[in-house]
C-alpha positions as CSV (number, residue, x, y, z in Angstrom):
1,M,22.7,-17.6,-3.2
2,N,20.7,-19.5,-0.8
3,Q,22.7,-18.1,2.1
4,R,22.0,-14.6,0.8
5,L,18.3,-15.4,0.7
6,A,18.2,-16.8,4.3
7,R,20.1,-13.8,5.6
8,W,17.7,-11.4,3.8
9,R,14.7,-13.3,5.2
10,L,16.1,-13.1,8.8
11,V,16.7,-9.4,8.4
12,D,13.1,-9.1,7.0
13,E,11.7,-11.0,9.8
14,A,13.7,-9.0,12.4
15,L,12.3,-5.7,10.9
16,T,8.8,-7.2,11.0
17,G,9.2,-8.2,14.7
18,R,10.4,-4.7,15.7
19,A,7.5,-3.2,13.9
20,S,4.9,-5.4,15.9
21,A,6.6,-4.1,19.0
22,L,5.2,-0.7,18.1
23,V,1.6,-1.6,18.6
24,Q,1.7,-3.4,21.9
25,S,-1.0,-0.9,23.7
26,S,-4.7,-1.1,22.4
27,A,-4.6,2.6,21.6
28,R,-1.5,2.2,19.3
29,R,-3.0,-1.1,17.7
30,W,-6.3,1.0,17.1
31,L,-4.4,3.6,15.5
32,A,-2.3,1.2,13.4
33,W,-5.6,-0.4,12.3
34,L,-7.0,2.9,11.2
35,L,-3.9,3.8,9.4
36,A,-3.8,0.4,7.6
37,H,-7.3,0.6,6.4
38,S,-6.9,4.3,5.0
39,G,-5.2,2.6,2.2
40,D,-8.0,0.3,1.4
41,S,-8.9,0.0,-2.3
42,Q,-12.8,0.5,-1.9
43,W,-12.2,3.8,-0.3
44,W,-9.8,5.0,-3.0
45,L,-12.0,3.5,-5.8
46,A,-15.0,5.2,-4.7
47,A,-13.3,8.5,-4.2
48,G,-11.8,8.3,-7.8
49,L,-15.0,7.2,-9.3
50,L,-17.0,10.1,-7.5
51,L,-14.3,12.7,-8.5
52,W,-14.5,11.5,-11.9
53,W,-18.4,11.6,-11.9
54,L,-19.0,14.8,-10.2
55,G,-15.8,16.6,-10.5
56,E,-15.1,19.4,-13.1
57,G,-11.8,19.9,-15.1
58,R,-8.7,19.2,-13.2
59,W,-10.4,17.3,-10.6
60,R,-12.3,15.1,-13.1
61,M,-8.8,14.0,-14.4
62,V,-7.7,13.5,-10.7
63,G,-10.5,11.1,-10.0
64,V,-9.7,9.2,-13.4
65,R,-6.0,8.9,-12.1
66,I,-7.1,7.8,-8.6
67,A,-9.5,5.1,-10.0
68,S,-7.0,4.0,-12.6
69,L,-4.2,3.7,-10.3
70,T,-6.2,1.8,-7.6
71,L,-7.3,-0.7,-10.3
72,V,-3.9,-0.9,-12.0
73,A,-2.2,-1.3,-8.5
74,G,-4.6,-4.0,-7.4
75,L,-4.3,-6.0,-10.5
76,G,-0.5,-5.9,-10.6
77,S,0.0,-6.7,-6.9
78,T,-2.5,-9.5,-7.1
79,V,-0.7,-11.0,-10.1
80,L,2.6,-10.9,-8.4
81,K,1.3,-12.3,-5.3
82,R,-0.3,-15.1,-7.1
83,L,3.2,-15.8,-9.0
84,L,5.5,-15.4,-6.1
85,R,3.3,-17.0,-3.3
86,R,4.8,-15.7,-0.2
87,P,2.5,-16.6,2.8
88,R,1.5,-13.9,5.0
89,P,3.1,-13.7,8.5
90,N,1.1,-15.1,11.4
91,G,-0.5,-11.6,12.3
92,D,-4.0,-10.3,12.7
93,A,-5.3,-11.1,9.2
94,G,-8.6,-12.4,10.8
95,L,-11.5,-12.1,8.6
96,L,-10.1,-9.1,6.6
97,Y,-8.4,-11.3,4.2
98,L,-10.3,-13.8,2.2
99,P,-8.8,-17.0,0.9
100,F,-8.0,-15.2,-2.5
101,D,-5.5,-12.9,-0.8
102,R,-3.6,-15.2,1.4
103,Y,-0.3,-14.2,-0.1
104,S,1.8,-11.1,1.1
105,F,4.4,-10.1,-1.6
106,P,4.1,-7.4,-2.7
107,S,1.6,-5.5,-0.3
108,G,-1.2,-4.3,-2.2
109,H,-1.7,-1.3,0.3
110,A,1.7,-0.3,-0.1
111,T,1.6,-0.6,-3.9
112,R,-1.6,1.5,-4.1
113,V,-0.5,4.3,-1.5
114,G,2.9,4.7,-3.1
115,G,1.2,5.2,-6.4
116,L,-1.2,7.7,-4.7
117,V,1.9,9.6,-3.2
118,I,2.8,10.3,-6.8
119,V,-0.6,11.0,-8.2
120,L,-1.9,13.0,-5.5
121,G,1.3,14.7,-4.9
122,A,1.2,16.1,-8.4
123,V,-1.8,18.2,-7.6
124,A,-1.3,18.9,-3.8
125,P,-0.1,22.1,-2.6
126,P,3.6,22.4,-1.4
127,W,3.1,20.8,2.0
128,G,0.8,18.3,0.3
129,A,3.5,16.0,-1.1
130,P,5.4,15.4,2.1
131,A,2.3,14.9,4.1
132,L,1.2,12.3,1.5
133,L,4.7,10.6,1.9
134,V,4.4,10.4,5.8
135,W,1.0,9.0,5.3
136,G,2.2,6.2,2.7
137,V,5.1,5.3,5.2
138,A,2.6,5.2,8.1
139,V,0.2,2.9,6.3
140,G,3.1,0.6,5.1
141,V,4.7,0.4,8.8
142,S,1.2,-0.1,10.2
143,R,0.5,-3.2,7.8
144,V,3.9,-4.7,9.1
145,A,3.1,-4.0,12.7
146,L,-0.2,-5.5,12.6
147,G,1.4,-8.6,11.3
148,V,-0.4,-8.8,7.9
149,H,2.9,-8.0,5.8
150,Y,6.7,-8.6,6.1
151,A,8.8,-5.5,5.8
152,A,10.0,-6.6,2.4
153,D,6.6,-6.9,1.2
154,V,5.7,-3.2,2.1
155,A,9.1,-2.0,0.5
156,A,8.3,-3.8,-2.7
157,G,4.9,-2.5,-3.1
158,W,6.1,1.1,-2.4
159,F,8.5,0.6,-5.2
160,L,5.8,-0.9,-7.4
161,G,3.4,1.8,-6.6
162,L,5.8,4.6,-7.3
163,L,6.7,3.3,-10.5
164,L,3.0,2.9,-11.5
165,G,2.3,6.2,-10.2
166,F,4.9,7.9,-12.4
167,V,3.8,5.8,-15.5
168,L,0.1,6.7,-15.0
169,L,1.0,10.6,-14.9
170,T,3.1,10.0,-18.0
171,F,0.0,8.5,-19.9
172,L,-2.9,10.5,-18.2
173,P,-1.1,13.8,-17.8
């Protein structure tokens, strides 16, 4: 089993290294930074609360879903990070990650955007769900390219987020 885990880690680190090659130029790095932070919890929590407060009918419920998903995804990914304790790669974490968020598995951003793809995709026009999916993938890849997550962190976050999104839609139709 340890050999399998070692091989898995080598593949994960290789994928992570390839992603970092995507942002060698300053323009690409800036774009990756913008994409990475488009999934930040404070923006989505604020958007959800504003829709809940100012929205009417269907949009009010969308606000409740966004805010709920943001909170549950944050709590779920944080609990798993604390239990699993996988250190972040040596990337550009800088001042963005305080000591309470020094672990990387699963990615909280990927968890959040995975859930948002489901929650927002349910109310999006026909072209909206594919656009959300592209955005969700771009956020995850940018997190890996910037060196703040390994590829497996993002994959696990997407899976968890998709699951949370489906569960949320079941309980908040």
